[in-house]
VMD Tcl script that draws the C-alpha trace (Angstrom):
set ca {
  {8.48 28.83 16.76}
  {7.25 27.10 13.35}
  {9.05 23.82 11.52}
  {11.14 24.99 8.66}
  {14.48 25.49 7.63}
  {15.24 28.27 8.92}
  {14.20 27.06 13.10}
  {17.36 25.64 12.25}
  {15.98 22.13 11.93}
  {17.23 19.55 9.36}
  {20.01 19.34 6.44}
  {20.10 21.34 3.60}
  {17.75 20.44 0.81}
  {19.67 17.56 -1.41}
  {18.96 17.71 -4.95}
  {16.20 16.09 -6.55}
  {17.41 12.59 -7.75}
  {13.87 10.69 -6.63}
  {10.29 11.40 -7.44}
  {7.65 9.97 -5.14}
  {3.83 9.37 -6.63}
  {1.23 9.21 -3.45}
  {2.88 11.37 -1.01}
  {1.05 10.01 1.99}
  {1.95 8.87 5.58}
  {4.08 5.79 4.64}
  {5.65 7.38 2.15}
  {7.55 9.62 4.61}
  {7.31 7.10 7.50}
  {9.31 4.34 4.71}
  {11.02 6.01 1.30}
  {11.86 8.77 3.18}
  {12.90 7.57 6.15}
  {15.02 5.52 4.18}
  {16.74 7.83 1.95}
  {17.33 9.91 4.93}
  {19.22 7.28 6.78}
  {21.01 6.42 3.21}
  {24.66 7.17 4.68}
  {24.75 9.13 1.17}
  {21.61 11.50 2.12}
  {23.27 14.73 0.99}
  {22.94 13.63 -2.54}
  {19.63 12.36 -2.96}
  {16.47 14.29 -2.39}
  {13.21 13.82 -3.08}
  {10.34 15.85 -5.09}
  {6.72 13.94 -3.71}
  {3.38 14.90 -5.13}
  {-0.29 13.99 -3.41}
  {-2.33 11.23 -5.36}
  {-5.34 13.64 -5.02}
  {-6.05 16.42 -2.72}
  {-3.37 19.33 -2.28}
  {-3.77 19.46 1.45}
  {-1.00 17.56 2.75}
  {1.44 18.74 -0.33}
  {0.80 22.25 0.69}
  {1.28 21.85 4.11}
  {4.64 20.32 4.05}
  {6.06 22.65 1.44}
  {5.05 25.76 3.69}
  {7.26 23.66 6.31}
  {9.84 23.16 4.03}
  {9.82 19.65 3.52}
  {10.27 19.30 6.94}
  {8.23 17.12 9.19}
  {8.66 15.01 13.09}
  {8.87 11.04 12.63}
  {7.49 9.93 16.21}
  {8.65 6.16 16.40}
  {5.81 4.98 18.89}
  {6.83 1.80 20.82}
  {5.42 0.30 23.54}
  {7.21 1.99 26.37}
  {7.17 5.71 25.05}
  {7.66 7.67 21.74}
  {10.92 9.30 19.62}
  {11.06 11.74 17.40}
  {13.40 12.91 14.63}
  {13.31 15.53 12.03}
  {13.08 14.17 8.19}
  {14.94 16.37 5.45}
  {14.77 13.59 2.89}
  {11.83 15.88 1.04}
  {13.37 18.36 -1.02}
  {9.81 19.48 -2.50}
  {6.11 18.68 -1.96}
  {3.64 19.10 -4.97}
  {-0.23 18.58 -5.11}
  {-1.90 16.21 -7.92}
  {-2.07 18.85 -9.92}
  {1.39 20.99 -10.56}
  {1.27 18.48 -13.73}
  {4.04 20.93 -15.16}
  {6.79 20.18 -11.76}
  {5.91 16.72 -12.32}
  {6.71 16.88 -15.84}
  {10.24 18.70 -15.56}
  {11.62 16.35 -12.38}
  {10.65 13.26 -15.14}
  {12.75 15.62 -17.70}
  {16.00 15.84 -15.65}
  {18.64 13.38 -16.14}
  {19.58 13.82 -12.74}
  {16.28 11.84 -11.79}
  {17.46 7.99 -10.90}
  {14.10 6.24 -9.81}
  {10.19 7.15 -8.88}
  {9.08 5.44 -6.43}
  {4.91 4.51 -6.05}
  {3.00 4.21 -2.75}
  {-0.43 4.44 -4.52}
  {-2.64 1.41 -2.82}
  {-3.53 -1.57 -4.29}
  {-6.61 0.06 -6.21}
  {-4.55 2.79 -7.69}
  {-3.13 0.13 -10.45}
  {-6.33 0.28 -12.58}
  {-5.93 -3.47 -12.78}
  {-8.54 -5.28 -14.29}
  {-8.76 -9.34 -12.11}
  {-6.51 -10.76 -15.08}
  {-3.67 -7.96 -13.90}
  {-3.98 -5.94 -17.19}
  {-5.19 -2.15 -17.30}
  {-8.96 -1.53 -16.44}
  {-9.58 -0.16 -19.80}
  {-13.38 -0.15 -19.11}
  {-12.80 1.94 -16.40}
  {-14.12 6.01 -16.86}
  {-10.97 7.30 -15.64}
  {-9.02 5.26 -17.30}
  {-10.63 5.65 -20.64}
  {-10.43 9.35 -20.47}
  {-6.84 8.98 -19.60}
  {-5.94 6.80 -22.64}
  {-8.04 9.83 -25.25}
  {-6.30 12.51 -23.44}
  {-2.45 11.06 -23.91}
  {-3.55 10.00 -27.36}
  {-4.13 13.24 -28.62}
  {-0.72 14.61 -26.28}
  {1.25 11.86 -24.65}
  {2.40 14.26 -21.94}
  {-1.02 15.69 -20.76}
  {-1.75 15.66 -17.75}
  {-3.88 12.29 -16.54}
  {-6.30 11.47 -13.69}
  {-5.51 8.25 -12.94}
  {-1.92 6.90 -11.05}
  {-0.66 5.05 -14.55}
  {-1.56 7.81 -16.52}
  {0.75 10.12 -14.68}
  {3.71 7.97 -14.79}
  {3.49 7.60 -18.69}
  {2.74 11.30 -19.24}
  {5.86 11.58 -16.97}
  {7.80 9.11 -18.66}
  {6.95 9.99 -22.35}
  {8.47 13.53 -21.46}
  {11.62 12.17 -20.27}
  {11.72 10.22 -23.41}
  {11.22 13.25 -25.61}
  {13.86 15.37 -23.63}
  {16.40 12.05 -24.19}
  {17.13 12.08 -20.44}
  {17.98 8.84 -20.16}
  {17.78 5.27 -18.22}
  {14.59 5.30 -15.06}
  {13.85 3.23 -12.25}
  {10.21 2.10 -11.25}
  {10.02 1.23 -7.55}
  {6.47 0.25 -6.97}
  {6.22 0.19 -2.87}
  {2.47 -1.34 -2.35}
  {0.91 -4.32 -0.78}
  {0.68 -6.68 -3.98}
  {3.06 -9.82 -4.82}
  {5.03 -9.19 -7.91}
  {4.81 -5.19 -7.63}
  {7.37 -4.74 -10.35}
  {5.93 -7.27 -12.70}
  {1.96 -5.91 -12.28}
  {3.64 -2.55 -12.76}
  {5.22 -2.83 -15.61}
  {1.86 -4.99 -17.25}
  {-0.23 -1.95 -16.71}
  {2.41 0.60 -17.87}
  {2.72 -1.38 -21.37}
  {-0.75 -2.03 -21.69}
  {-1.30 2.24 -21.26}
  {1.90 2.74 -23.23}
  {0.79 0.60 -26.50}
  {-2.88 2.06 -26.20}
  {-1.11 5.67 -26.01}
  {2.13 5.27 -28.71}
  {3.61 2.28 -30.27}
  {7.17 3.76 -29.49}
  {6.80 4.58 -26.32}
  {6.00 1.64 -25.85}
  {9.20 0.05 -27.25}
  {10.89 2.81 -25.24}
  {9.88 1.63 -21.70}
  {11.17 -1.61 -22.23}
  {15.18 -0.69 -23.01}
  {15.08 2.05 -20.87}
  {13.01 1.61 -17.78}
  {12.97 -0.96 -15.24}
  {10.48 -1.85 -12.69}
  {12.07 -2.98 -9.04}
  {9.94 -5.38 -7.40}
  {9.56 -4.77 -3.83}
  {8.43 -5.95 -0.24}
  {7.68 -3.29 2.24}
  {6.24 -3.33 5.67}
  {5.90 -0.67 8.25}
  {2.35 0.33 10.33}
  {1.46 3.92 9.94}
  {-1.73 4.98 11.11}
  {-3.24 8.05 10.25}
  {-2.07 10.95 12.83}
  {-4.53 12.56 15.25}
  {-4.45 15.96 16.79}
  {-2.97 14.81 19.99}
  {-0.34 13.26 17.73}
  {-0.15 16.90 16.43}
  {0.34 18.44 19.59}
  {2.83 15.64 20.99}
  {5.16 16.69 18.23}
  {4.65 20.00 19.63}
  {5.55 19.37 23.15}
  {8.83 16.71 21.98}
  {9.85 19.23 19.57}
  {8.62 22.87 20.67}
  {8.34 23.61 17.17}
  {4.63 23.65 15.48}
  {4.33 20.65 12.49}
  {1.14 20.52 11.52}
  {1.75 17.39 9.85}
  {3.65 14.75 11.59}
  {3.93 11.08 11.03}
  {3.26 8.37 13.24}
  {5.23 5.23 12.96}
  {6.04 1.51 14.57}
  {9.87 0.33 14.78}
  {9.84 -1.82 13.29}
  {10.14 -1.61 9.29}
  {11.50 -3.49 6.64}
  {11.75 -2.96 3.12}
  {13.18 -5.53 0.15}
  {14.09 -4.50 -3.22}
  {14.62 -7.03 -6.09}
  {15.83 -5.35 -9.31}
  {18.10 -2.96 -11.14}
  {18.89 0.75 -10.73}
  {20.13 1.87 -13.83}
  {20.41 5.28 -13.05}
  {22.16 4.83 -9.54}
  {20.62 4.47 -5.99}
  {20.84 5.96 -2.14}
  {22.89 3.35 -0.48}
  {19.31 2.11 1.38}
  {20.97 -0.68 2.49}
  {22.34 1.18 5.55}
  {19.26 2.02 6.59}
  {18.43 -1.68 6.61}
  {17.39 -2.14 3.27}
  {17.54 -5.82 1.28}
  {18.63 -6.32 -1.65}
  {18.11 -10.04 -3.11}
  {17.17 -11.90 -6.27}
  {14.56 -13.80 -4.10}
  {12.11 -11.86 -3.20}
  {9.08 -14.44 -3.46}
  {9.37 -15.49 -0.22}
  {9.71 -12.33 2.08}
  {6.51 -10.87 -0.28}
  {4.53 -14.12 1.14}
  {5.39 -13.94 4.56}
  {4.36 -9.99 4.82}
  {1.57 -10.48 2.20}
  {-0.26 -13.76 3.94}
  {0.72 -13.23 7.88}
  {0.63 -9.79 8.15}
  {-1.92 -7.83 5.50}
  {-3.90 -11.16 5.35}
  {-4.11 -10.85 9.06}
  {-5.29 -7.06 8.87}
  {-7.89 -7.95 6.59}
  {-9.11 -10.45 9.05}
  {-8.97 -8.08 11.74}
  {-10.32 -5.36 9.99}
  {-13.70 -7.47 8.95}
  {-14.49 -9.45 11.62}
  {-12.74 -7.58 14.39}
  {-15.02 -4.71 13.60}
  {-17.96 -6.71 13.36}
  {-17.15 -7.89 17.00}
  {-17.28 -4.62 18.09}
  {-13.54 -3.55 18.33}
  {-11.93 -0.22 16.77}
  {-8.59 -0.95 16.34}
  {-5.87 -4.00 15.93}
  {-5.05 -3.87 19.29}
  {-8.24 -3.87 20.80}
  {-9.14 -7.13 18.83}
  {-6.02 -9.24 19.43}
  {-7.31 -8.27 23.28}
  {-9.94 -10.60 22.36}
  {-9.87 -13.88 22.67}
  {-11.88 -14.96 20.47}
  {-10.23 -12.47 17.50}
  {-7.13 -13.92 18.68}
  {-8.39 -17.27 18.11}
  {-8.84 -16.41 14.47}
  {-5.96 -14.83 13.99}
  {-3.59 -18.17 14.96}
  {-5.88 -20.03 13.10}
  {-5.09 -17.97 9.69}
  {-1.63 -18.02 10.85}
  {-1.64 -21.58 11.22}
  {-3.35 -22.08 7.32}
  {-1.19 -19.71 5.72}
  {2.14 -20.91 7.39}
  {1.95 -24.00 5.71}
  {2.13 -22.97 2.14}
  {5.21 -20.28 3.00}
  {8.90 -21.48 1.53}
  {10.78 -20.18 4.75}
  {11.58 -22.68 7.83}
  {9.00 -23.07 10.31}
  {11.69 -21.68 13.26}
  {11.67 -18.02 11.14}
  {8.11 -18.33 10.38}
  {7.34 -18.54 13.98}
  {9.92 -15.74 14.90}
  {8.33 -13.88 12.02}
  {4.65 -14.29 13.37}
  {5.56 -14.20 17.42}
  {6.99 -10.32 16.29}
  {4.10 -9.86 14.18}
  {1.92 -10.28 17.50}
  {3.92 -7.88 19.33}
  {3.37 -5.23 16.53}
  {-0.39 -5.77 16.74}
  {-0.71 -5.84 20.62}
  {0.97 -2.14 20.73}
  {-2.22 -0.38 21.91}
  {-0.08 2.85 21.61}
  {-0.21 2.72 17.56}
  {-4.07 3.08 17.49}
  {-4.08 1.39 14.31}
  {-7.68 1.81 13.01}
  {-9.99 -1.21 11.59}
  {-11.79 1.22 8.95}
  {-8.92 2.50 7.68}
  {-7.51 -1.16 7.07}
  {-10.91 -2.14 5.91}
  {-10.69 -0.04 2.83}
  {-10.27 -1.68 -0.59}
  {-10.68 -5.05 0.46}
  {-12.03 -6.09 -3.20}
  {-8.37 -5.28 -4.23}
  {-6.95 -6.77 -1.04}
  {-8.12 -10.40 -0.56}
  {-7.24 -11.45 -4.05}
  {-3.90 -11.07 -3.17}
  {-3.75 -11.51 0.33}
  {-6.46 -14.54 1.26}
  {-7.41 -16.10 -2.04}
  {-3.74 -18.39 -2.60}
  {-3.91 -19.89 0.75}
  {-7.55 -20.66 0.01}
  {-6.69 -22.12 -3.35}
  {-3.50 -24.12 -1.99}
  {-6.03 -25.22 0.72}
  {-9.03 -26.81 -1.33}
  {-6.26 -28.00 -3.41}
  {-5.25 -30.05 -1.01}
  {-9.04 -31.28 0.01}
  {-9.47 -29.19 3.24}
  {-12.14 -26.41 3.94}
  {-9.97 -23.73 5.94}
  {-12.37 -22.56 8.87}
  {-9.89 -18.95 8.69}
  {-9.53 -18.40 5.25}
  {-13.65 -18.88 4.84}
  {-14.21 -16.62 7.90}
  {-12.46 -13.52 6.56}
  {-14.61 -14.01 3.16}
  {-17.41 -14.35 5.31}
  {-16.47 -11.08 7.19}
  {-15.97 -9.18 4.06}
  {-19.22 -9.76 2.29}
  {-20.64 -9.17 5.88}
  {-18.96 -5.87 5.64}
  {-20.13 -4.94 2.30}
  {-23.71 -6.07 3.77}
  {-23.50 -2.97 6.56}
  {-21.70 -4.92 9.60}
  {-18.18 -3.43 10.70}
  {-16.31 -1.05 9.81}
  {-18.09 1.82 6.65}
  {-17.67 0.48 3.06}
  {-14.60 2.20 1.31}
  {-13.95 0.12 -1.82}
  {-12.93 1.36 -5.16}
  {-15.84 -1.25 -6.36}
  {-18.09 -0.59 -4.03}
  {-21.07 0.17 -6.84}
  {-20.53 -3.21 -7.75}
  {-20.18 -5.32 -4.63}
  {-23.03 -3.35 -2.28}
  {-25.65 -4.14 -4.65}
  {-24.10 -8.34 -5.39}
  {-24.16 -8.57 -1.68}
  {-27.68 -7.41 -0.98}
  {-30.34 -9.52 -0.53}
  {-30.39 -13.90 1.15}
  {-27.21 -14.49 2.22}
  {-26.70 -17.72 0.26}
  {-27.59 -15.50 -3.02}
  {-24.96 -12.91 -1.87}
  {-22.39 -15.24 -0.94}
  {-22.41 -16.87 -4.38}
  {-22.89 -13.87 -5.77}
  {-19.65 -12.21 -4.47}
  {-17.54 -15.58 -4.44}
  {-18.10 -15.52 -8.06}
  {-16.89 -12.00 -8.43}
  {-13.96 -12.82 -7.04}
  {-13.77 -15.94 -8.94}
  {-16.03 -18.40 -10.58}
  {-14.21 -21.40 -9.85}
  {-15.31 -20.43 -6.13}
  {-19.12 -19.94 -7.00}
  {-18.83 -23.08 -8.72}
  {-17.20 -24.75 -5.30}
  {-20.85 -25.86 -3.39}
  {-18.99 -26.63 0.06}
  {-16.95 -23.49 -0.08}
  {-19.69 -21.59 -0.89}
  {-22.08 -23.22 1.98}
  {-19.28 -22.95 4.86}
  {-18.84 -19.53 4.21}
  {-23.04 -19.11 4.24}
  {-22.74 -20.38 7.53}
  {-19.70 -18.11 8.64}
  {-22.06 -14.96 7.28}
  {-25.14 -16.26 9.24}
  {-22.57 -16.14 12.45}
  {-21.37 -12.69 11.74}
  {-25.00 -11.29 10.78}
  {-26.20 -12.83 14.83}
  {-23.20 -11.21 16.12}
  {-23.65 -7.55 14.85}
  {-27.08 -7.75 15.91}
  {-25.57 -8.17 19.40}
}
mol new
graphics top color blue
foreach p $ca { graphics top sphere $p radius 0.5 }
foreach p [lrange $ca 0 end-1] q [lrange $ca 1 end] { graphics top cylinder $p $q radius 0.2 }
display resetview
């Protein structure tokens, strides 16, 4: 039997009061799941839009927004039907996007567009040198609600429509792995609004809040075997199930002027002090993921669990955690428990979390996952072995070792990483931060690590 509301599965679609940009597996395992388990779920439906390709939206629309969430623990699977997605749309359905944003019923827009989707310069502002950003600026100047290519452009077009409709205040909720993602998102949107319409920039400051979040749930890509597993578990044909782990976390800081679901019923935490949660997660989990993605794939591993089963990778992981933990602002016993829980999550071989997926867009990830710890260590007069190892592994990845390069800045970085290793190291470090390229001890150490990985990749 095909999955759909007529199959008797799933709740009646809730009224759309939330919109989401970036309809992917993580959103469906995280924000949609929290909404499903809110005590007032019947009052809060999601309309979600894909980032680029329409396939997922088309498939979900055919299933009335329903999908199977398979929670994959080490000892077996548990499945549930998620009903909080009331409507699924491809990115090209701009009229629908504007329609939802014009509605006074809409209370919040959540966003999962990955680090690269914010189109930032290294200093955090909007990168207007990128052709797609420049194209959006021109289109939105001519018509503030015009279709846009970038995520910031799509948000500004929708917010312009809301302002014109006098639909009231709204919360934007970025849910990507970036520290201080609320202020970061506000800056990018303000930069674009100022280029488009001064009146819009003033309205944003008065009527739109941007909530800062920390999100955590490992969600690998579903495979054909997962589709078969969903069918066996539910006896329904679901072409787009989602695989996730038992662990989930969501910490939010900010105001929701038009209301929100009771996400705390599902375990979300609301706090005024989010930075300690952010740093712990981004450095210990995401930083470890980057280490394993580059060093682990170079040393011959395909998944996170494969890599942590290797004594060599496990020792690198422990070394990174030791370096990063020194700079966390949390009690040592809490950090130790978090590390132990992370290792247990990483060792769940049934998750099949692929390193090539995690390796994407290192240019956007390493500056927030690795460089803060590296800078703190250098300020303390230390040359951190694990932080330099991650940088070296990433440079070798850009040179063709390990996982394939899939990076928004690949056209710039791959040429910089070519040629003699010592020259490549200085150029890539300089791209990250000129101060790193001027640190001769750091350059030498990273170069030595690159030479080690180069020898390893030829084994």
